[in-house]
C-alpha positions as CSV (number, residue, x, y, z in Angstrom):
1,M,246.7,21.3,183.6
2,N,249.0,20.2,186.3
3,V,247.3,20.8,189.4
4,W,249.0,20.3,192.9
5,V,246.3,19.1,195.3
6,L,248.0,20.4,198.2
7,I,247.6,19.3,202.3
8,A,250.0,19.9,205.7
9,S,248.3,17.5,207.9
10,R,248.8,13.8,209.0
11,K,245.1,13.6,209.9
12,G,242.1,12.2,207.6
13,G,239.8,15.2,208.2
14,H,242.3,17.2,205.3
15,Y,243.6,13.8,203.7
16,Y,240.2,12.7,202.3
17,P,239.0,15.6,200.6
18,A,242.4,16.3,199.0
19,L,242.2,12.4,198.3
20,A,238.9,12.8,196.5
21,L,239.8,15.8,194.5
22,H,243.0,14.1,193.2
23,R,241.1,10.9,192.0
24,Y,238.2,13.1,190.4
25,L,240.6,15.5,188.5
26,S,243.1,12.4,187.5
27,K,239.8,10.9,185.9
28,R,238.8,13.8,184.2
29,G,242.1,14.2,182.5
30,Y,244.3,16.8,184.6
31,N,247.8,15.9,185.7
32,S,247.2,16.1,189.3
33,H,249.6,15.4,192.2
34,L,248.6,14.7,196.0
35,I,251.0,16.7,198.0
36,N,251.6,16.5,202.0
37,F,253.8,19.1,202.4
38,L,254.9,17.8,205.5
39,D,256.5,15.0,203.6
40,E,258.5,17.6,201.5
41,S,260.0,20.0,204.2
42,W,261.5,18.5,207.7
43,I,261.1,21.8,209.5
44,F,257.3,21.9,209.0
45,A,256.6,18.6,209.6
46,L,258.3,19.3,212.8
47,A,256.2,21.9,213.5
48,D,253.0,19.8,212.8
49,S,254.5,17.1,215.5
50,V,254.8,20.1,218.0
51,G,251.2,21.9,217.3
52,R,249.6,18.4,217.9
53,W,250.9,18.4,220.8
54,G,250.3,21.9,221.8
55,D,246.6,21.2,221.1
56,L,246.1,18.0,223.4
57,N,248.4,19.4,226.0
58,L,248.2,23.0,225.8
59,K,244.0,23.6,225.3
60,P,243.5,27.1,226.6
61,L,246.2,28.7,224.5
62,Y,245.1,27.1,221.4
63,R,241.7,28.3,222.2
64,F,242.9,31.6,222.6
65,G,244.7,31.3,219.5
66,Y,241.3,30.0,217.5
67,R,238.9,32.9,218.9
68,N,241.7,35.2,217.9
69,L,241.7,33.5,214.1
70,Q,237.7,33.3,214.3
71,K,238.1,37.4,214.5
72,N,240.4,37.5,211.3
73,S,243.0,39.0,214.1
74,T,246.1,40.8,211.7
75,G,248.4,40.3,214.6
76,F,247.8,36.7,215.3
77,K,247.7,36.0,211.3
78,G,251.1,38.1,211.3
79,L,252.5,35.9,213.7
80,Y,251.7,32.8,211.6
81,R,253.0,34.4,208.5
82,V,256.4,35.3,210.2
83,F,256.4,32.2,211.9
84,E,256.2,30.3,208.3
85,G,258.2,32.6,206.2
86,L,261.3,32.0,208.9
87,M,260.8,28.2,208.3
88,L,261.0,28.8,204.6
89,R,263.8,30.6,204.8
90,V,265.4,27.6,206.9
91,Q,264.1,25.1,204.0
92,N,262.1,26.0,201.1
93,P,261.4,22.8,199.6
94,L,259.6,24.5,196.3
95,P,262.5,24.2,194.0
96,K,262.6,20.6,194.8
97,M,259.1,20.2,194.4
98,V,258.6,21.7,190.8
99,E,261.4,19.5,189.7
100,K,259.4,16.1,191.1
101,Y,256.0,17.3,190.2
102,G,256.1,20.2,187.3
103,K,255.5,23.5,187.5
104,P,252.1,23.8,188.8
105,D,249.3,25.8,186.7
106,V,246.7,25.6,189.8
107,V,248.0,24.8,193.5
108,L,244.8,23.5,195.1
109,S,244.8,24.1,198.9
110,I,243.0,22.2,201.4
111,Q,245.2,23.3,204.8
112,P,244.8,27.3,206.1
113,E,248.4,26.9,207.5
114,M,249.5,26.6,203.2
115,N,247.2,29.6,202.6
116,V,249.5,31.8,204.8
117,I,252.6,31.2,202.5
118,A,250.1,31.6,199.3
119,H,252.7,34.1,198.5
120,A,255.7,31.7,198.3
121,F,253.6,29.0,195.9
122,K,252.6,31.9,194.0
123,K,256.3,32.3,192.4
124,V,256.0,29.0,190.9
125,A,252.9,28.7,190.2
126,D,250.4,30.6,188.0
127,R,247.3,30.2,190.4
128,F,246.6,29.6,194.3
129,F,242.8,28.2,195.4
130,T,241.9,27.1,198.0
131,A,238.8,24.2,198.9
132,I,237.8,25.1,202.7
133,I,236.8,22.4,204.5
134,D,235.7,23.8,207.9
135,L,231.7,24.9,208.0
136,L,232.7,27.8,209.5
137,P,235.3,30.4,208.3
138,H,238.5,31.7,210.4
139,G,241.3,34.3,209.3
140,L,243.8,31.5,208.5
141,W,242.1,30.7,205.2
142,V,242.1,33.8,203.6
143,S,245.1,35.9,201.9
144,P,245.7,38.7,199.2
145,S,247.2,35.6,197.6
146,V,244.7,33.3,196.9
147,D,242.9,33.9,194.2
148,M,240.0,31.8,194.4
149,Y,237.7,30.6,197.5
150,F,235.6,27.4,196.9
151,A,233.1,27.6,200.3
152,P,231.4,24.5,201.4
153,N,228.2,26.2,202.3
154,E,226.4,29.5,202.5
155,E,227.9,30.3,206.4
156,V,231.2,30.5,205.1
157,S,231.0,32.0,201.4
158,E,228.4,34.8,203.0
159,S,231.1,35.5,205.7
160,L,234.1,35.7,203.4
161,P,233.4,39.3,202.5
162,R,233.7,40.2,206.5
163,Y,237.1,38.9,206.0
164,G,238.2,41.4,203.4
165,V,237.7,38.4,200.4
166,R,236.0,40.1,197.5
167,R,232.8,38.2,196.6
168,E,233.7,37.3,192.9
169,R,236.7,35.3,194.4
170,V,234.4,32.9,196.6
171,A,232.3,30.2,194.7
172,L,229.6,27.9,196.7
173,T,230.7,24.4,195.5
174,G,230.0,22.4,198.5
175,L,233.1,20.7,200.6
176,P,234.8,17.5,198.6
177,I,233.7,14.4,199.7
178,R,234.5,10.9,198.1
179,E,232.9,10.4,195.0
180,E,231.5,7.4,196.1
181,F,228.4,9.2,198.5
182,S,227.3,10.4,195.2
183,K,226.7,6.9,194.0
184,V,225.4,5.2,196.9
185,V,222.5,7.5,197.7
186,K,221.1,6.1,194.7
187,R,220.8,2.6,195.7
188,K,218.1,1.3,198.2
189,K,219.0,1.2,201.6
190,E,217.7,-2.3,202.3
191,E,219.6,-3.5,199.4
192,V,222.8,-1.9,200.9
193,R,221.9,-3.3,204.5
194,R,221.3,-7.1,203.0
195,E,224.7,-6.8,201.4
196,L,226.5,-5.6,204.6
197,G,224.6,-8.1,206.6
198,L,222.6,-5.7,208.9
199,P,219.1,-6.3,210.0
200,K,216.5,-5.8,207.4
201,E,214.0,-3.9,210.1
202,G,214.1,-1.8,212.8
203,T,216.4,1.3,213.5
204,T,220.2,0.7,213.1
205,V,222.8,3.3,214.5
206,L,225.9,4.0,213.4
207,I,229.1,5.0,215.6
208,M,232.3,6.3,214.5
209,A,234.8,7.9,216.5
210,G,237.9,8.6,214.9
211,L,240.8,6.2,213.0
212,L,241.9,5.2,216.8
213,G,238.8,4.6,218.1
214,K,240.2,6.6,221.1
215,M,237.7,9.7,220.6
216,I,235.0,8.9,222.4
217,D,233.9,6.3,225.3
218,F,232.8,3.5,223.4
219,E,232.1,1.3,226.2
220,K,229.8,4.0,227.7
221,V,228.4,5.0,224.6
222,L,227.3,1.1,223.7
223,R,226.0,0.8,227.8
224,E,223.7,3.8,227.4
225,I,222.1,2.7,223.9
226,R,221.7,-1.1,225.3
227,E,218.5,0.0,227.0
228,L,216.8,1.4,223.4
229,N,215.9,-2.0,221.1
230,L,218.2,-0.2,218.4
231,F,221.1,-2.4,216.4
232,A,224.6,-0.8,216.3
233,V,227.2,-0.6,214.0
234,V,230.5,0.5,215.6
235,I,233.6,1.3,213.4
236,F,236.9,0.9,215.8
237,G,239.2,1.9,213.2
238,K,242.7,0.9,213.6
239,N,242.0,-0.3,217.3
240,E,241.4,-4.2,217.1
241,R,241.4,-4.5,221.1
242,L,238.1,-3.7,220.7
243,V,237.4,-4.9,217.7
244,E,237.8,-8.1,219.6
245,R,236.3,-6.8,222.9
246,Y,232.7,-6.2,221.4
247,A,232.8,-8.9,218.5
248,N,230.0,-11.0,220.4
249,L,228.0,-8.6,222.1
250,P,224.5,-8.6,221.0
251,N,223.0,-6.8,218.1
252,V,226.3,-5.2,217.5
253,K,228.4,-5.2,214.5
254,A,232.1,-4.4,215.7
255,L,234.0,-3.4,212.6
256,G,238.1,-2.1,212.5
257,V,239.3,0.1,209.6
258,V,236.3,0.2,207.1
259,E,237.0,1.5,203.3
260,N,233.3,1.7,202.3
261,V,232.0,3.7,205.5
262,Y,229.7,5.1,202.6
263,D,227.8,2.3,202.8
264,Y,227.7,1.7,206.3
265,M,226.3,5.6,206.5
266,W,223.5,5.3,204.2
267,A,222.5,2.1,205.4
268,S,222.3,3.6,209.1
269,D,219.1,5.4,210.4
270,I,221.1,7.4,212.8
271,L,225.0,8.2,213.0
272,I,226.9,9.1,216.1
273,S,230.3,10.9,215.6
274,K,232.4,13.4,216.8
275,P,231.7,16.5,215.0
276,G,234.7,16.8,212.5
277,S,233.6,19.2,209.7
278,V,234.0,16.1,207.0
279,T,232.4,13.9,208.7
280,I,229.4,16.3,209.2
281,A,229.6,17.0,205.4
282,E,229.5,13.2,204.8
283,I,226.6,13.0,207.4
284,T,224.5,15.8,206.2
285,A,225.1,15.0,202.3
286,L,223.1,11.7,202.9
287,G,220.3,13.5,204.7
288,K,220.9,11.6,208.1
289,P,220.1,12.8,211.2
290,S,223.1,13.2,213.7
291,V,223.9,12.9,217.5
292,L,227.3,14.6,218.0
293,I,229.7,13.8,221.0
294,T,232.3,16.7,222.1
295,P,235.3,14.1,221.7
296,R,237.7,14.0,224.8
297,A,240.4,16.1,222.7
298,G,237.6,18.1,221.3
299,S,238.7,21.2,219.4
300,L,236.5,24.7,219.9
301,Q,236.2,24.5,216.3
302,E,234.3,21.1,216.4
303,H,232.0,22.9,219.3
304,R,231.0,25.5,216.8
305,F,230.2,22.8,214.3
306,A,228.6,20.5,216.3
307,N,226.5,24.1,217.5
308,L,225.7,24.4,213.8
309,V,224.5,21.3,213.1
310,Q,221.9,21.6,216.2
311,R,220.8,24.9,215.3
312,K,220.0,24.0,211.7
313,G,217.8,21.3,213.1
314,A,219.8,18.4,211.6
315,G,221.2,16.8,214.5
316,V,221.7,16.8,218.3
317,W,224.9,18.0,219.8
318,V,225.2,16.5,223.5
319,K,228.4,17.1,226.0
320,D,229.1,13.5,227.1
321,E,228.5,9.8,226.0
322,G,226.2,9.8,229.1
323,D,223.6,11.9,227.2
324,V,223.5,9.7,224.1
325,V,220.2,7.9,225.0
326,R,218.7,11.6,225.4
327,G,220.0,12.9,222.0
328,I,218.5,9.2,220.1
329,K,215.6,9.8,221.8
330,E,215.3,12.8,220.3
331,V,216.3,12.1,216.8
332,M,213.7,9.6,217.1
333,E,210.7,12.0,217.7
334,R,211.9,14.2,214.8
335,Y,213.2,12.3,212.8
336,G,211.7,12.9,209.1
337,D,211.9,16.9,210.0
338,M,215.9,16.1,210.7
339,S,216.3,13.9,207.7
340,R,215.1,16.9,205.4
341,K,216.7,19.6,207.5
342,S,220.1,17.2,207.4
343,F,219.7,17.1,203.8
344,E,219.2,20.8,203.3
345,M,222.2,21.5,205.1
346,G,224.6,19.2,203.1
347,K,222.9,19.6,199.7
348,H,225.9,20.9,198.1
349,H,228.5,18.6,199.3
350,L,227.4,15.5,196.4
351,K,228.5,18.0,193.8
352,A,231.3,19.8,195.3
353,L,233.9,17.5,193.0
354,Q,231.7,18.5,189.8
355,N,231.4,22.2,191.1
356,I,235.4,22.8,191.6
357,E,236.4,21.2,188.4
358,R,234.2,23.0,186.6
359,R,235.6,26.2,188.2
360,L,239.3,24.6,187.2
361,K,238.2,24.5,184.0
362,W,236.4,28.2,183.7
363,Q,239.8,29.4,185.0
364,E,241.9,27.8,182.0
365,E,239.5,28.8,179.8
């Protein structure tokens, strides 16, 4: 089966679930292609760059738009469809993509903006599926041309019929995360800590804030948690300047880009992060309590995700870095209960790859 795993983003939040699916399907014998539509279409790439600028600089407008998509506004969805349809008329890369990757049996979209033009992909593909990677839905994911929706949790699977999706087109699969997460949970945490050079005893806090290390104020967070007797692992991503600045700080392990982040997450007791949907899925898949900080460039949907975690009792949402100590103390007071509720919230994600592949196989048969 020829499968196009499709994204249209420069962000890790879309790339890593797509990469996980691509690698897993390739191992299972599928002819899988990981395709970033922005690499195939200059006009969609330009629109994405403008959109990312607007997300940072025109927040009220973007939040207004997101609220309307959350309500499944036909007017806003219609605007997206007209705009993307016009871009396809300017440049339609699909014929060249078929030449390059072969005619797809299935297009598996990880991107709501691609679902808007699912009808165009259906002209070259037999079926169009989507794996929803938002923990709460919005209308852009929904299209009459989508044949199957893979939902990350009960909130999404139970909400989609209210967006006009027939129940038989919805499968509760979990959110696809890297296969290594399902492997690391089988290891003893003490063994992983020893391999990573982390303290055997005491509480270890892992702080993550995006690939560029700029999503939260690290300095303020570290200053806040130093009053507690904790060991902190801080992942700064590509921000080498911050790695050097904090490299010699007592009780702190400063890291740059980390490929085996799943090891550090499993070895830690509490995770501090911005509330991205994929990060939350990874945290809860491991049953870890979290302190979620509203990031500097936080979107409205991340606020919804953080609120969901807090409502589920799987973590604490703090509005800024000054509340981190309060959040950590609250987690430590309710650690066992929060761990159980975190695992309950993320129980589907460790099996998401297998669940989605099984659905693909059923469709083929």
